[in-house]
N, C-alpha and C positions, 0 to 999 in steps of 0.2 A: 504494500500500500504506500502511496506517495501523495503528499499534499503540496500544491504549489499555489502561488499567488500571481495575479495579473492586475494591471491597472484598470480600474473601472472608470471610464471617461466621465460619466455623470456624477458619480460619488467623489471623484478625485482622490481615490485611495485604492490601495491594494486589497483585493478580495480573494477568497480562497476557493480552490477546486480540489477534487480528490480523484485519484486513479487507483483502481484495485484490479489485480489479476485474479480471475475466478475460473472455475471449471467450465464456465460458459463463455470464456473470453475476457478481453480487457474491457473494464467498465470505467467510464468517466462520469463524475457527478458535478453538475453545474460548471462545466469547463469554460475558462476564460483565458484568452491569450495563448501564447505558445506553451504547450506542455513541456516538461523536462525532456531533454534529449534521450533517445533510446526507448521511449514509451511506445511509439508507433501509433497506428490508427486504432481508435476504439471500436469494439464490436457492438457496444451498447453505450448510450448516453442517457443518464437519469437526470431529470430536472426536479428540483425540490418545489419550486413555485414558478409560474409561467414567466415572470420577468427575469428569472435567472437563466433564460434560454441562451444568453450571452453568445458563445461561439458554437453552440450545439449543432446548428445547421451547416456549418462549414467544415465539419470534421469527416464527413462521409461515412458515419456509422450506419450500419444497416438497421439498427434498432434504436428508436428514441422513445423513452418511457416518461410518462407524466400522469398526474391525477386526471380523473374524468373532467373536473372543473378547469383543468389547464389546457385541454385539447383545443378549444376554439380560440382562446387568446394566443396560444402558440401558433396556430394556423394563420392568424392575422399578422404574425411576425415572420411568416414564411417558414415555419418549422412544422414539418409533418410528423405527428405522433404516430408511431407504428404499434405501440403497445401501451395499455393502461395499467398502472400499478395495482389497481383494484381488481383486475380480471385474471390474474394468474400468477404463477410463481415468477419472481424476479430472477435475473441471472445470478448464478453462483450462490444461491441460498440467501441473498440479501433480502431484507424485509422493509416494507414501507409502513409507517405509522401516521395516520391522519392527525391533523392538529385542528384547533378551533379556528385557525385562520383559513378562510375559504381557499381551497385548492392547494394548500401547502402541506407537504408531507416531510417527515424525518426518516432518513434511511438508517437501518441497522446493518452493520457489517460484522456478523458473528465471529468470523475467524480472527478479526483484529480487535474485537470488543470495543468497537467504535460506533458512535452515531454521527451522522452528517446532517447538519441543519442548514436551512437557507436563511430565513430572516426572523423566525420566531424566538431564537436565542441569539444574543450578541455577546462577543467575547470582549476582554479587556481592551480598551483603546478604540472601540468601534464608535462611529458616528451613529445617531446624533447624540450630543452630550456625552462624550467619551468619559468613562470612569476606569478605575483600576480593578473593579469587580471582575473576577474570573469569568462569570456568566451573569447575564441579566436578561429579563424578558424584553421583547421588542416594545416600543412605545404602544400604549393602548390604542391610540388613534389608528394604528396600522391594522387593527383587528376588525374594522367596520362596526357592525352591530354587536360583536362579541366583547367580552371584558377580559381583564387579566385573570379573573377567577375561572372563566371558561378555558382560557389557554392553559392555566396550571392543571386543571382537571384533565384536559386532553393529553397533556404530557406525562401524567402520572404512570401510565403503563410502561414508560421507559425505565422506571425505577425497578421493574421486575427483571431487567436485563443486567448482566454483569459488565456494565459500562466502565471502561478504563479511559477512553478518549472521547471528547466532545469536539468534533471538527466543525467549527463555525465558518460561515462565509465571511462575516465581518468581525474583525478584531482578532485577538490572539486565541488560538485553540487551547483547550484543556488537554494536556497530554498524559496526565497521571491522575488517578483517583477521581475519575469523572463521575462515577455514581455518587460519591459523597458530595462533590460540588453541586451536582444537579439536585440531589436530595435537599441540600441546604437552601438552594434557590426556591424550590417548589414548596418547601415548608414555610417560606415567606416571612 
């Protein structure tokens, strides 16, 4: 598994992407910019939330995965979703967990004891209003009609997993003791 960052033009900051080799081929999650040398072309691209399509359409992956709610918005951005995360097993035993934020999922990579999140969780140093907190919830205004209480409730199933790493898109990832850090955040 490898995490890399690329400059997000709109946010004017580096944001994270993840690559993992699985039994079903190479998987990229929320890819942006040039992946590290030697990774090659992905067999699958997984999108956490539709505005994280980033470079998904330019990589030539035969499979692009997203939530049902992400299919139309991705199509309007020129990204054809070939597989929905709620309709079948994901490549390599990865799993998708829905969140209270419409169309956003969190991916679980069991082999690496890692969760990969788009925007519902932010790492230290992430905009807006950067903090030193290792993890924090996204601003409540990003949730539409939902609340932080709804988001916390939707993330609780992650506490049943043996999470070691929380690989955020925005801010610094949590690379050790992820379940404890996540548990403290969700206990609020």
